[in-house]
N, C-alpha and C positions, 0 to 999 in steps of 0.2 A: 773320767773317774777310773777307767779300765787300767791305767798305769799306776794307780795309787796302791799303797800297801794296805794290808788288812787293818780293820778298825782297832784302835788301841784304846782301852778304857783308861781314863785319867781321873784325877781327883775331883771331888765335888766341892762346889762353892755355894754360898748362900744366894748369890745373884750373878747372872751373866749379862753384860751389856755389849751389844753388837754395834760397833761404830764409835769413833772417838772424837767426832766433830762437836758442834755446839751442844746438841741435846745429849749425846753420849758422855761428854765431859761433865755435864751437869748431873746426869744420872749416877756416874761413878762417884762424884763428890758427895752428893746427898746420901747415897746408900752407904758409902764408907763411913761418913761422919755419924751415921746412925748405928754403926757397929757391925754391919754386914761385911763378910768376906766376899770381895767382888773380883770377877774376872772380866777384864775389858779386852774385847777382840777387835783388832784392826787389820784389815786385809792388806794394807800397804806397809811401807817401811816405817821404822821408828824415827821420830824427829823430836829431839830435846829442845826445850826453850833456849833460844840463842843459836841453834843450828840453821841459820838463815844465810846461805852462801852469797847471795847478791845484795844483802841489806845495806852494805857500805860501798857498793860500786857505783861509779858514774857512767854515763853513756859511753864515754871513750874507753872505759875499761873492758867493754865487751868486744870480742873479735869482729863482729859485724855491726858494731854500734847499736842501732835500734832494730836491726834486721837479723832474724835467724837464718839458718841455712835452708835451702830448698828441700833437702832430705828430711830435716826435722819438721818442716811445715807439712810435708807429705804424710807424716805419721800422726799429725795432730790436725787433720783437715777440719773435723767437726769442732774440736776444742778451740780452733782459731776463729770460729764464726762470730764471736763477740767483738773482734777487732782489737782486743787488748790482752786477752788471757795468755796468748802464746808469744808475747813480747819476750825477748831474751832474758829479761830480768825476772820473769815469773813462769816461763814455760815449764820449768822443772816441777812445778806444783800440780800440773794438770796431766791427765792420763794420756797414754798412747792409744789412739783410736784403732790402730791395727791390732794391738794385743787385747783391746777391750771394745770389741765391736758392738753395734746395735743397728737395728733397721728402723725405718720410718716410712709410713704410708703418706704422711705429710711431713714437711720439715719440722723437726724437733731438735733443739740444740741442748743436748744433755752434757753439762759441764761438770767434771768430776775431779776430785783430788784425793788420791789413794795414799795416805800417809797419816801418821799419828797427828791428830788435830784437825784433819780433814779440811773442810771449807771454813772452819773457824779462823784459819790463818789467812783466808782469802776474801772474806765477806766485806760488804760495803759499810758495815758498822752502824747504819741507820737503825734506830731503835725506837719503835712506836707501839703504843698500846692499842688494842682493839677496844671499842666502846660497845655499849648496848645497841647503838645504831647498827653495828656489824653483827653482833650476836643475834639480833632479833629480825634481821632483814629477810632471811629465808622464810620464816614463819609468816611474817606480815605480807610478803609478796607471793606466797605459795610456790616458792622455788625450791627444788630438791627436798631436803629434810631440815628440821629445826635443830639448831645447836642444843645439846643437852645441858648447857650451863649458861649463865649470864655473867655480866661484868663483875658483879659483887662476889661471885665464886672465885674468880681468878685475880681480882685486884690485890689481895694480900700477897699473892705469889709474885706478881709484878714488883711489888715493893721489895720482896725478899731478893729477887735476882738482880734488881737494879742496884741495891745497896752493895752487893758483892761485886758485880761486874764493873760498875762505875760508868754512869751515863751522864754526859754533859748535855745541858739543855736549858731552855727558858720556859717557865710556866706561863701558860696563856689563858687558862680557864675556859677552854673550849669543850663543850659536851661531846663533840665528835672525835676529839683527840685528847683523852684524859691525860692530865699532868702526872708526873712521876717523882721519884726520889733522885733529884738531879744534882750533879756537881755543877760548879759555875759554868755558864755557857761560853762558847767561843764567841768572838766578836765579829760582827759584820764589818765589811769595809765601807768606805764612804758612798760608793754608788749603790750598794745593796741597801744601805740605810735610806737613801733617797727613794729608791723604788718601793721600799716598805712603806714609807710615809705617803707616797703617791697612791699606792693601792688602797691604803686605809682611808684616805680622804676622798678618793674619787670613785671607788668601787666598794660600796658598803657590803659587809658580810664576808669579805675576804681578808685574810690575815697572812702576813709573812713573818716567819720566825727563823731563827738559826736552827740548823738541823740538830736533832737529838741523836747524839753519836756516842758509841762505845769507845771514845777516845778521851783519855784523862786530861783534865785541865789543872789538876794538882796531884801530888803523890797520893797513892791509894793502895792500901794493903800490901805494901812492899813493892809496888810497881811504879815506874817512873812516869813523869809528865810527858805528854806529847811534845815532840821537838819540831813540829810543823815542817816535816820533810816530805810528806805526802808520798811515802814509799811503802805504805801499809801492806800492799799485796805481796811484798817480798818477805814479810815477817818482821816484827818489831823487836830488836834486841833490848829495848828499854821496857818492854811489857806495857807500853803506853796505850794499847788497845786490848779489848777483851779477846782472848783466845783460850781454847782448852789448854794449850801448851803453857801459857803464861799464868793462868788463873785457876781453873777448876782441877786440872790434873795434879799440879803441885799440892793443892789442898787435899786431894784424895790420897796421894802418896804419903802425906804427912801423918795420916792416921795409922799407917802400917797395914791397912786392910786391902790394898789394891794390888792385883797382879795384872800387868799389861802384857798382852801377847800380840805383837805385830806379825805380819806375814801370815795371817790366818783368815782364810775365806770361809765365812759361814755358809754352809750349803743347805742346811735343813734345821728347822726347829723340831726336836724329837718329841713325840707325843705318847703318853702313857694312857692307853684306852681304859685301863682298869681304874685309874684315879680321875680320869677326865681332866688331866692337867699336862702341861709340857714337862718333860723330864730334863731337858737340856738342849744343847746345840751341837750339831755335827760340824766339824771344821776340817778343811784341807790346808795343811801346811804348804805354802806356796814354794818353799825351798826344797823340802824333803819329799813332798807329795804324800806324806802320811795322812791318813784319815783318823781323826781323833774325836771321840765323844766326850764332851764336858757336861757334867750334871749340875743342876742348880734348882733351888726352890722357886725362884722367879727369873724371868727373862725380860730384859728391856731391849726393844729393837729401836735403834737410833742411827741407822745406816743411810738415811735419806728416803724421801718419799718414793723413789723408784726402787732403790736397793732393798729396803725393808719389805716393801710389798712383793717384790720378786722373790724374796726369801720365803714369805708366807705362801705364795703361789707354788713354790717348789717343795713346800712341806706337805706332802701328800700322804694320806693314810686311809685306812678303811673308814674311819669316822669322818675324815675331811678329804674326799676324793678330788675336790676342786681347789685345794689349798687350805691351809689351817685358818680357821675363822671365817671361811667364805660361804657360810650357809645362806647369806643374803644375795650372793652373786655380785656384790658391789666391789669386791676387792679388785683393784686395778682401774676402776672407773672413776669418773668425776675429777679427772686430772685437770689441775689449774696452774696457771702462772699469771703474772701481770703483763699486760701489753703496754708498751712504752715506745721510746724513740719517736715521739711526736711533741712538738712545742714550737719555740720561736727564739730568735736571737735579735739583738739590736745594738747599735753603737750610741755612745754618749759623748757629746762635746764639752761636758762639764768636768770639773775636778782635775784639770790637767796638771795641777800642782800637788796632787795627792797620790799616795801609793799605799802599800800595805806591807806587813812584815811576814816573811817566810812563805811557805806553801801550805796553807791550812787544809788538812785532809777532811774537809767537811764543807757543806754548802748551806744554802737556805732551803726552807721548806714552806710550801703553801698548802695547808691542809684542805681537805675536801670542802667544797662549798655548794655542790649540787645535790639535789634530792635529799636535803636535810629536813625539809618541812614543806608545807603547801606552797610557800612563796618561792622556793627554789626547785620545785618539782619540774622535771623535764618530760616532754611528751614522747620523745623518740627512744629513750633508754632508761633503765633503772640503774641504781648504785651510782658510783662517782669516781673521782680521780683526785690526785694531789700532784704537786710539782716539786721538783728538786732542781737546783741550779746554782749559779754563782756569777759574780762579776770579777773581771780581771783585766790587766793590761798586757798586751802582747809584749814579748820579751826580745832579747838581743838577736834571736834567729830571724826576726821579721825582715830585716834588710838583706839577708843573705840571698833572697830570690832575685835581687836587683844588683848583680855584680858588674854593672856597667859603669861603675864609678869606684874610685879608690881614695886613699889618703885621708885627709882630715875630715872630709864630709862623711865618709864611711864610718870612721871612728866615732864621730859625734852621733850619728844615727844609731850605731850599735849601743851606745851608752844611754841614749834617751829612750824612756819607755814609750811604747806604742799607745794607740788610743784605747779607751775603756770599752769593753764589750760585756754585755749581760745576756746570759742565755738561761732558759728554763726548759726542762723536759718533763713530761707528765707520765705518771704511773696510774694505770686504770685497772679497775676490778674486772676480773673474768668470772662469769657465772659458773657454777658447778654443773656442767652438762654430763649426763650419763654417757653420752656418745664419745666424749673425750676420754681416751683410755690408753693404757699400756697392757700388753699381754706377754707371756713368756713365749719364746720362740725355740721350740725343740729342734728345729732344723739347723739353726745357726748356733753353734756352741763355742764357748771360749776355750782358752788353752788348758783349762782344768776339766773340760768336758761338761760344764754346766750350761743349761739353756741361757740364751741372751734375752733381750727384750725388744719388742717392736712397739713403736708409738703410732697412735692414730688420734691426732689432736689438732684442733684449729680454732681460730677466732670465728665468731658467728655474728649475726646481725646486731645484737646489743653492743658488742665491743666495737664494731665498725661505726655504728652511729655515735657512740661515745667519742671516738677518735676525732670526729669532725668538731665537736665541742672542745675537746682537749687542745686542738690546734687554734681554733678561733679565740678561745679564752686567753691563750698565751699571747696572741697578738694584741688583744684588747688590753691586757695588763701592761705590756711593754709600751704601747702607745700612750696609755694613761700616764706613764712615768716620763713621757717626753723623749723617748729614745728615737734615734734616727735609723733609717734603712732597716726597719723591722722586717725580718724574713722568717716566714713559717717553714716548718719541715714536718714531714710524716714519712718515715722510713718503715712502712708497714711490712715490707718483705723481710727486712733485717730484724724486725720485732717478732720473729717467730716464737711460738711457745717454747719455753726452755731458755731462751736467750737472756731473760731477766734473772735467771738462776734462782727463781722463787717457786720451783715446782712443788706441788702440794696436793692433798686431797684424795689419794688413792686408797686409803683405808679409813674412811671418814667416821667421825663420832656421830652418834645419834641417840634417839630415845627408844628405838625399836630395833631388836635384832633382825627383824625381817627386812629392814631397809638400810642398815648400817653395819659396820664391822666392829666398832668400838663403842663402849658405853661412856658415860660422863667422867670416868676416872682413867680413860685411855686403856682400859682392859679389853682384850678380845672377848666378845660376849660369851662364847662357849668354850673358852680356854682361859679362865680369868687370871692365871699366873703369868700370862704374856701381856706386856704393856708395850704400846707403840707411841712414842713421844716425839718423833721428828715430824716433818711436814706432812706425812701420810695422814695424820688424824684430822686435818683441817676440813671443816664442813662448808666453809666459804672462805674467800680469799681476802676480803676487804681491798683497800687500794694502796696499802703501804707495806713496807718491808716487814716480814713476819718473824724474823729470828728471835726477837725478844719474847714473843709469845711461845716459841718452842722451849725457851729456857724456863718460863714460868710454868707451863703445863708439865714439863719434866720434873721440876721441883715438887709440884703439887702431887703428881702421880707417885713419886718416890716416897713422900711422906705417907700417902695412903697405903702403898704396898707394904711398908714396914709395919704399920698399924694392923693391917690384915694378917701379916705373918704372926704377929704377937697374939692375935685372936685365934689363930689356927685355921683360918678360912682358906688359906692358900697352900 
């Protein structure tokens, strides 16, 4: 900060939104459509819908084919821990770890994309609702704190965001996985249908369905249908999956009420002690290094569970010496992710005359079937897990490993599809432990002089006991389907917190300001014109992908904020 210019006072807006990813895009859309003048701050570069440089490239179009350079890998050592994020086709979406460092007492894989749209361009698009099983679990089990809402409170907002985003899926009537407003589902292939039938007939209480995905199966609100290219992480020029760039930001811009400011690092939420309210956000321009104060009536923090909480921790004042909204001392604690990379694979000798069309960017889903009731209650752990996976046939690259033959036989083997393989991996719930945390690190600062973060987070006994069942149940289901060579796996080391990219819980909602950071409307308890609607607010994690919930809670909080502005309470 020492190299920055003096603070420049700038114009005032009705609302400031920090972060342009999934929740930030929704906040911008909802607030703009309700008539507010909105400033959207993004710390990274601008990306317009369609500005996806690798979307149309094939493997042979990259200089290193599927391998990046050693120099590039050295600058993205942590970003590369997933095994796929720094592939040459997508590495440009992920941050440079050298320029954006952090520390970890235990391994924590913090995957980030600093650009307009954030990780809405990069997410896995699996879209599932929480149920009352999830909202009630903490209270029933005496774990952490109770959610301040129940399913009935958020259900209409799930409807709202699903109708706009476009979620393909199949209704199943399961109480642990509520149905939604679905576009037609994608189709399972022949082996997946076989496994589905086998599980249903031989393992009662377990259901296999097609994944509920934010990929369009028909044209929707000006966006095109999925082309089954499975190149989603590169950005979709057809707008066939939900992203801020293709969906919410165009809607916000259409109102004439949105001002987008990229290259803008939010450094502090400004606090007006006289009003007991936030007055705006301080920003460093990453190009000019100017320090700019923007004023607003309300502030929405949507920068991610780590970045938003770091911003609150860095927003220190006489009223909030330990960070804005941190009277409870819970800010930065209760960090959660899903533990995964455990499951099984198997081969099938059936359906040799069958194949499938295209590369479907979606798989199957097996919803939670443990600890639902007395009959499914487990002795060694609480909560549960679900599975994602797919069946496929190995492609033309299979015979390349055996280059000891040539000619007609090689040509024939290249043309012939390989055997069918089916694999499932499990996503398990992590409990909200106070000891799992992130803190600001004053000693290690970034290139703008801001404190970085340090993580201290790890799986505990409940998660490790659950993983045993996650592996065994996978084997059980594949064997029930008659698959051969069933092989379990459990890559617990590679399933470090953060690696699932579902980090959440660092500014949790609750019913009591003494034990939580936010109330039931995503408001900071003692600074009610600040709303936090990214993964920070999560009170527990459930066992499935959370992004749809971020959308719904953001839309709900936006509507509430506008009504409170009209009432004059903010």
